[in-house]
MDTraj code that builds the backbone (N, CA, C; nanometers):
import mdtraj as md
import numpy as np

residues = "MET LEU THR ALA ASP LEU GLN MET GLN LEU ASP VAL LEU ILE GLU VAL LEU ARG GLU ASP PRO ASP VAL LEU THR LEU GLN ALA LEU ALA GLY ARG VAL LEU ALA ASN PRO ARG SER LEU THR GLY GLY VAL ALA LEU ALA ARG ALA LEU GLN LYS LEU ASP ASN GLU GLY LEU VAL VAL SER ASP GLY LEU LEU VAL ARG ALA SER ARG PRO ALA LEU HIS PHE LYS HIS LEU ILE GLY ALA VAL ALA ILE ASP VAL GLN ARG SER ALA ILE".split()
xyz = np.array([
    [1.8851, -2.9684, -2.3341],
    [1.7409, -2.9189, -2.4055],
    [1.6953, -2.8317, -2.2867],
    [1.6451, -2.7407, -2.3211],
    [1.5576, -2.6239, -2.2539],
    [1.4122, -2.6599, -2.2032],
    [1.3941, -2.6524, -2.0784],
    [1.2189, -2.6440, -2.0356],
    [1.1782, -2.5388, -2.0864],
    [1.0116, -2.5627, -2.1102],
    [0.9262, -2.4653, -2.1725],
    [0.9482, -2.3297, -2.0708],
    [0.9793, -2.3261, -1.9603],
    [0.9576, -2.2120, -1.8594],
    [1.1069, -2.1425, -1.8941],
    [1.1987, -2.2015, -1.9195],
    [1.3402, -2.1566, -1.9596],
    [1.3379, -2.1048, -2.0928],
    [1.2788, -2.1631, -2.1957],
    [1.2486, -2.1064, -2.3432],
    [1.1652, -2.0006, -2.3271],
    [1.0687, -1.9802, -2.2441],
    [0.9755, -1.8567, -2.2356],
    [1.0771, -1.7384, -2.1762],
    [1.1525, -1.7808, -2.0834],
    [1.2324, -1.6569, -2.0257],
    [1.3055, -1.6063, -2.1296],
    [1.3865, -1.7218, -2.1868],
    [1.4932, -1.6710, -2.3033],
    [1.4074, -1.5951, -2.4218],
    [1.2993, -1.6384, -2.4659],
    [1.2250, -1.5417, -2.5673],
    [1.1846, -1.4009, -2.5250],
    [1.1616, -1.3947, -2.3859],
    [1.1084, -1.2976, -2.3661],
    [1.2228, -1.1863, -2.3278],
    [1.3309, -1.2175, -2.2894],
    [1.4504, -1.1387, -2.2624],
    [1.5159, -1.1150, -2.4035],
    [1.5115, -1.1933, -2.4943],
    [1.5522, -1.1789, -2.6321],
    [1.4680, -1.0448, -2.6769],
    [1.3460, -1.0768, -2.6767],
    [1.2559, -0.9404, -2.7308],
    [1.2751, -0.8129, -2.6744],
    [1.3005, -0.8293, -2.5285],
    [1.3186, -0.6829, -2.4583],
    [1.4430, -0.6446, -2.4628],
    [1.5439, -0.7378, -2.4781],
    [1.6680, -0.6907, -2.5135],
    [1.6898, -0.6030, -2.6749],
    [1.5856, -0.6636, -2.7520],
    [1.6137, -0.6407, -2.8979],
    [1.5435, -0.4999, -2.9116],
    [1.4487, -0.4690, -2.8162],
    [1.3675, -0.3270, -2.8386],
    [1.4566, -0.2142, -2.7772],
    [1.5366, -0.2418, -2.6971],
    [1.6181, -0.1304, -2.6185],
    [1.6688, -0.0058, -2.7190],
    [1.6209, 0.0832, -2.6778],
    [1.5841, 0.1598, -2.5611],
    [1.4301, 0.1561, -2.5809],
    [1.3571, 0.0986, -2.6470],
    [1.2034, 0.1340, -2.6510],
    [1.1794, 0.0282, -2.5276],
    [1.0454, 0.0508, -2.4938],
    [0.9773, -0.0172, -2.4179],
    [0.8787, -0.1233, -2.4714],
    [0.8198, -0.2122, -2.4536],
    [0.7021, -0.2962, -2.5021],
    [0.6018, -0.3185, -2.3978],
    [0.4845, -0.2930, -2.4443],
    [0.3817, -0.3136, -2.4006],
    [0.3438, -0.4804, -2.3771],
    [0.2734, -0.5298, -2.2715],
    [0.2595, -0.6636, -2.2322],
    [0.1973, -0.7322, -2.3367],
    [0.0865, -0.6692, -2.4032],
    [0.0404, -0.7006, -2.5310],
    [0.1333, -0.7274, -2.6630],
    [0.2118, -0.6182, -2.6881],
    [0.3217, -0.6537, -2.8000],
    [0.4077, -0.7538, -2.7549],
    [0.4548, -0.7658, -2.6421],
    [0.5412, -0.8863, -2.6060],
    [0.4772, -1.0052, -2.6205],
    [0.3391, -1.0430, -2.5878],
    [0.2747, -1.1526, -2.6103],
    [0.2461, -1.1994, -2.7512],
    [0.2227, -1.0990, -2.8237],
    [0.2284, -1.1202, -2.9819],
    [0.3450, -1.1548, -3.0026],
    [0.4628, -1.1165, -2.9694],
    [0.5985, -1.1813, -3.0402],
    [0.6379, -1.3374, -2.9717],
    [0.5962, -1.3462, -2.8605],
    [0.6319, -1.4818, -2.7751],
    [0.5397, -1.5733, -2.7679],
    [0.4206, -1.5532, -2.8067],
    [0.3193, -1.6492, -2.7882],
    [0.2782, -1.6997, -2.9006],
    [0.2458, -1.8283, -2.9470],
    [0.1779, -1.8541, -3.0613],
    [0.0391, -1.7995, -3.0691],
    [-0.0135, -1.8443, -2.9736],
    [-0.1723, -1.7637, -2.9346],
    [-0.1776, -1.6639, -2.8117],
    [-0.1464, -1.5090, -2.8497],
    [-0.1331, -1.4301, -2.7553],
    [-0.2577, -1.4104, -2.6574],
    [-0.3579, -1.4818, -2.6926],
    [-0.4639, -1.4542, -2.6195],
    [-0.5216, -1.5594, -2.5136],
    [-0.4402, -1.6858, -2.5516],
    [-0.4751, -1.8166, -2.4803],
    [-0.4436, -1.7708, -2.3398],
    [-0.4758, -1.8518, -2.2160],
    [-0.4535, -1.8458, -2.0846],
    [-0.3421, -1.9295, -2.0667],
    [-0.3086, -2.0229, -2.0944],
    [-0.1894, -2.0919, -2.0688],
    [-0.0820, -2.0186, -2.0929],
    [-0.0954, -1.9496, -2.2176],
    [0.0228, -1.8601, -2.2803],
    [0.0497, -1.7607, -2.2100],
    [-0.0820, -1.6854, -2.1375],
    [-0.0522, -1.5810, -2.0444],
    [0.0019, -1.6035, -1.9189],
    [-0.0275, -1.7184, -1.8786],
    [0.0377, -1.7475, -1.7455],
    [0.1637, -1.8051, -1.7589],
    [0.2214, -1.8479, -1.8786],
    [0.3713, -1.8913, -1.9098],
    [0.4391, -1.7437, -1.9112],
    [0.3694, -1.6576, -1.9813],
    [0.4525, -1.5367, -2.0091],
    [0.4939, -1.4371, -1.8585],
    [0.3455, -1.4537, -1.7928],
    [0.3411, -1.3819, -1.6594],
    [0.4730, -1.4710, -1.5778],
    [0.4566, -1.5817, -1.5725],
    [0.5920, -1.6749, -1.4919],
    [0.7083, -1.6231, -1.5285],
    [0.7337, -1.6052, -1.6771],
    [0.8589, -1.5941, -1.7365],
    [0.9021, -1.4312, -1.6764],
    [0.8036, -1.3491, -1.6712],
    [0.8462, -1.1987, -1.6585],
    [0.8508, -1.1889, -1.5046],
    [0.8030, -1.2578, -1.4150],
    [0.7768, -1.2620, -1.3057],
    [0.9854, -1.3278, -1.2294],
    [0.9806, -1.4382, -1.3107],
    [1.1313, -1.4731, -1.2700],
    [1.2366, -1.3871, -1.3243],
    [1.2289, -1.3113, -1.4189],
    [1.3431, -1.2343, -1.4901],
    [1.3315, -1.0935, -1.3978],
    [1.2107, -1.0404, -1.3764],
    [1.2065, -0.9212, -1.2895],
    [1.2736, -0.9616, -1.1600],
    [1.2332, -1.1019, -1.0660],
    [1.3244, -1.1146, -0.9396],
    [1.4549, -1.1659, -0.9717],
    [1.4963, -1.1840, -1.0819],
    [1.6401, -1.2065, -1.1120],
    [1.7095, -1.0601, -1.1483],
    [1.6321, -0.9654, -1.1826],
    [1.6871, -0.8122, -1.2083],
    [1.7229, -0.8119, -1.3753],
    [1.6476, -0.8904, -1.4426],
    [1.6912, -0.8824, -1.5694],
    [1.5949, -0.7653, -1.6652],
    [1.4723, -0.7789, -1.6328],
    [1.3552, -0.7296, -1.6577],
    [1.3082, -0.6144, -1.5678],
    [1.2676, -0.4950, -1.6273],
    [1.1561, -0.4106, -1.5131],
    [1.0217, -0.4339, -1.5927],
    [0.9250, -0.4249, -1.5073],
    [0.7893, -0.4067, -1.5497],
    [0.7071, -0.3400, -1.4508],
    [0.5928, -0.2930, -1.5025],
    [0.5210, -0.2084, -1.4082],
    [0.3758, -0.2649, -1.4307],
    [0.3678, -0.3763, -1.4900],
    [0.2381, -0.4696, -1.5080],
    [0.1918, -0.4294, -1.6626],
    [0.2127, -0.3271, -1.7024],
    [0.1874, -0.2738, -1.8527],
    [0.3117, -0.2870, -1.9418],
    [0.4051, -0.2427, -1.8865],
    [0.5162, -0.2090, -1.9794],
    [0.6041, -0.2857, -1.9233],
    [0.7308, -0.3113, -2.0253],
    [0.8337, -0.4171, -1.9947],
    [0.9280, -0.3205, -2.0402],
    [1.0557, -0.3420, -1.9831],
    [1.1907, -0.3043, -2.0781],
    [1.3275, -0.3699, -2.0046],
    [1.4342, -0.3729, -2.0537],
    [1.5457, -0.4226, -2.0074],
    [1.5802, -0.3627, -1.8935],
    [1.6424, -0.4670, -1.7937],
    [1.7422, -0.3750, -1.6900],
    [1.8497, -0.3106, -1.7291],
    [1.9163, -0.2496, -1.6728],
    [2.0567, -0.2004, -1.6650],
    [2.1537, -0.3306, -1.6554],
    [2.1508, -0.3980, -1.5810],
    [2.2125, -0.5301, -1.5787],
    [2.2204, -0.6270, -1.7158],
    [2.1015, -0.6364, -1.7520],
    [2.0645, -0.7125, -1.8623],
    [2.1125, -0.6481, -1.9967],
    [2.1400, -0.5266, -2.0066],
    [2.1737, -0.4317, -2.1143],
    [2.3376, -0.4433, -2.1035],
    [2.4130, -0.4564, -1.9859],
    [2.5324, -0.4238, -1.9831],
    [2.5856, -0.6091, -2.0165],
    [2.4777, -0.7237, -1.9798],
    [2.5152, -0.8546, -2.0353],
    [2.5213, -0.8504, -2.1939],
    [2.4162, -0.7778, -2.2381],
    [2.3719, -0.7817, -2.3873],
    [2.5290, -0.7002, -2.4496],
    [2.5793, -0.6008, -2.3703],
    [2.6815, -0.5470, -2.4440],
    [2.7960, -0.6112, -2.4380],
    [2.8288, -0.7222, -2.3190],
    [2.9329, -0.7978, -2.2840],
    [2.9453, -0.9116, -2.3979],
    [2.8142, -0.9647, -2.4266],
    [2.8307, -1.0747, -2.5314],
    [2.8473, -1.0030, -2.6677],
    [2.8109, -0.8960, -2.6949],
    [2.8362, -0.8365, -2.8226],
    [2.9750, -0.8430, -2.8229],
    [3.0542, -0.8087, -2.7133],
    [3.2062, -0.7560, -2.7381],
    [3.2683, -0.8730, -2.7703],
    [3.2091, -1.0099, -2.6830],
    [3.2789, -1.1333, -2.6810],
    [3.2800, -1.1871, -2.8258],
    [3.1417, -1.1734, -2.8859],
    [3.1041, -1.2177, -3.0481],
    [3.1935, -1.1479, -3.1266],
    [3.2132, -1.0301, -3.1126],
    [3.3204, -0.9398, -3.2115],
    [3.4586, -0.9898, -3.2181],
    [3.4995, -1.0182, -3.0858],
    [3.6230, -1.0577, -3.0675],
    [3.6555, -1.1920, -3.1131],
    [3.5480, -1.2718, -3.1004],
    [3.5756, -1.4111, -3.1551],
    [3.5688, -1.3645, -3.3077],
    [3.4960, -1.3220, -3.3709],
    [3.5034, -1.2937, -3.5219],
    [3.6396, -1.2400, -3.5864],
    [3.6914, -1.1259, -3.4936],
    [3.8209, -1.1122, -3.5184],
    [3.9304, -1.2450, -3.5152],
    [3.9295, -1.3098, -3.4216],
    [4.0164, -1.4154, -3.3798],
    [4.0344, -1.5024, -3.4832],
    [3.8802, -1.5445, -3.5506],
    [3.8535, -1.6318, -3.6708],
    [3.9173, -1.5713, -3.7887],
    [3.9808, -1.4541, -3.8114],
    [3.9969, -1.3908, -3.9453],
    [4.1519, -1.4257, -3.9575],
])
top = md.Topology()
chain = top.add_chain()
for i, resn in enumerate(residues, 1):
    res = top.add_residue(resn, chain, resSeq=i)
    for name in ("N", "CA", "C"):
        top.add_atom(name, md.element.get_by_symbol(name[0]), res)
traj = md.Trajectory(xyz[None], top)
């Protein structure tokens, strides 16, 4: 079971990776991952998630825009390759 903090990090990373090569504004990201994008508690949770992901090198943010980092994009590529390989093995 994921904690709320881990779930928020995962939700943010999924959205940022989905948008690559485009960047997301914080407002657009909040609208996608928060039930109420204008809530203070949601904003704090989003800020914590972004800080953790940035500290771990998975996202890059200047406080207004957010994008996936090169390591995150490489991991996305690896996961996609594994998924294709698993599908081929199942046939």
